[in-house]
LUMROVEX-374075 format. One record per residue (C-alpha): residue in one letter; x, y, z. Coordinates in steps of 0.02 Angstrom, whole numbers, plus 32768, in hexadecimal, padded with zeros to 4 digits. Example, Ala and Ser with C-alpha at 12.3 -4.5 7.8 and 13.67 -1.06 7.14 Angstrom:
2
A,8267,7F1F,8186 .
S,82AC,7FCB,8165 .
//
This chain:
122
M,A1D9,9C96,5B72 .
H,A193,9CF8,5C03 .
L,A176,9DB3,5BF9 .
P,A17B,9E1D,5C89 .
L,A11A,9EAC,5C79 .
S,A146,9F58,5CC0 .
E,A0A6,9FB4,5C96 .
Q,9FF1,9F99,5CDA .
P,9F7F,9F65,5C9A .
S,9FD2,9EDF,5C2A .
T,9F30,9EB0,5BC2 .
P,9F68,9F3B,5B2C .
V,A01D,9ED5,5B2C .
Y,9FC5,9E39,5B30 .
Q,9F4A,9E6E,5AA3 .
Q,9FCA,9EAB,5A47 .
L,A042,9E12,5A4C .
R,9FA2,9DA1,5A2A .
S,9F7C,9E07,5992 .
T,A02A,9E19,596C .
L,A072,9D60,5972 .
P,A049,9CDA,58F3 .
E,9FC9,9C5A,5927 .
H,A03A,9BD4,5946 .
I,A07B,9C49,59E4 .
E,A016,9C41,5A7C .
V,A009,9CD6,5AF8 .
V,9FBF,9CC0,5BA3 .
Q,9FBF,9D41,5C19 .
S,9FE1,9CF6,5CB8 .
S,9FCA,9D90,5D2E .
S,9FBE,9E47,5D21 .
L,A05F,9E5C,5CF8 .
D,A092,9DBB,5CB1 .
V,A082,9D76,5BFD .
D,A0C6,9CC5,5BCF .
V,A0E3,9CBA,5B0A .
L,A0F6,9BF0,5AE0 .
P,A0E3,9B77,5A48 .
A,A021,9B5D,5A16 .
G,9FEE,9AC2,5A7B .
I,A079,9AC9,5B1E .
S,A054,9B03,5BC9 .
K,A07C,9AD9,5C71 .
R,A021,9A3C,5C4F .
T,A090,99F2,5BC9 .
P,A12C,99B0,5C2C .
V,A0C0,9970,5CBA .
E,A065,990E,5C44 .
L,A110,98BC,5BFD .
L,A130,9890,5CC3 .
P,A126,97E1,5CD9 .
F,A0AE,97ED,5D5A .
C,9FF8,97D9,5D67 .
K,9F8C,9872,5D7B .
E,9F5B,9855,5E37 .
E,A021,9855,5E62 .
I,A02F,98FF,5E23 .
W,A013,99A7,5E96 .
A,A00F,9A43,5E4B .
F,A013,9AFF,5E8C .
G,9FD7,9B9D,5E3A .
D,9FA8,9C46,5E3A .
G,9F91,9C6F,5D84 .
R,9F32,9C61,5CE3 .
N,9FBB,9BFF,5CA9 .
D,9FAE,9B7F,5D39 .
L,9EF5,9B53,5CEA .
E,9F29,9AC4,5C75 .
L,9FBF,9A8F,5CFB .
F,9F21,9A5B,5D6D .
D,9ED4,99F3,5CF6 .
A,9F76,9986,5CF4 .
A,9F7E,997A,5DB2 .
G,9F22,9909,5E2D .
L,9F3D,9981,5EBC .
C,9F22,9A37,5E7B .
V,9F59,9ABF,5F0E .
A,9F2F,9B7F,5EF2 .
M,9F8C,9BFE,5F3B .
E,9F1C,9C84,5FAB .
N,9F4E,9D08,5F2F .
A,9F13,9C9E,5E8B .
I,9E9A,9CD6,5DFF .
P,9DDD,9CA6,5E32 .
E,9DEB,9C15,5D9E .
L,9E5F,9BB8,5DE5 .
K,9E23,9BB9,5E96 .
E,9D8E,9B69,5E4F .
K,9DEE,9ADC,5E0C .
A,9E54,9AD2,5EAA .
D,9E49,9A39,5F1A .
C,9E8E,9ACB,5FB0 .
V,9EB6,9B68,5FB4 .
I,9F60,9B8A,602D .
G,9FC4,9C27,6053 .
P,9FFC,9CAA,5FDD .
H,A07E,9C99,5F64 .
D,A106,9D02,5FBA .
S,A0EC,9C90,605C .
D,A139,9BEA,608E .
A,A07F,9BA2,605F .
I,A0C2,9B1B,6002 .
A,A155,9AD8,6060 .
D,A0C3,9ADA,60F2 .
F,A053,9A82,6086 .
I,A0D3,99FA,6053 .
D,A11C,99F3,60FE .
A,A078,99D7,6143 .
L,A046,9945,60D0 .
C,A0EA,98F5,60C8 .
V,A136,9900,6173 .
E,A0DC,98AE,620A .
G,A09A,9913,6298 .
S,A098,99BA,622F .
T,9FFD,9A25,6203 .
V,9FC5,9A8F,6189 .
V,9F35,9B08,616F .
F,9EE6,9AFF,60CC .
T,9E36,9B29,608B .
P,9DE3,9A9F,602F .
N,9D89,9AB0,5F93 .
//
């Protein structure tokens, strides 16, 4: 379950959810306005690990705390310009912000001959 929050900061809401929900429920604050509520041990990484591909064949794009585990399962990790610092540190490269065409441009540049993409390798 994804809970968009309308108040800032969401830390009190996160703390209240964390202290109220049972231990088998995990709460991840994915951004200052979003909280993900999941069964313990489940993350964005979980379905990726079920795919019939080796790690090197998986690309992950992210910007929030809920993408940290996803990056552990991917061979190519791309952080958005607006990503949290911890995610940028784990990324192979950083591209434009989430509200741009940066992901499409990046994929296009890597998959279509003659295209170019500007990114910051880590």
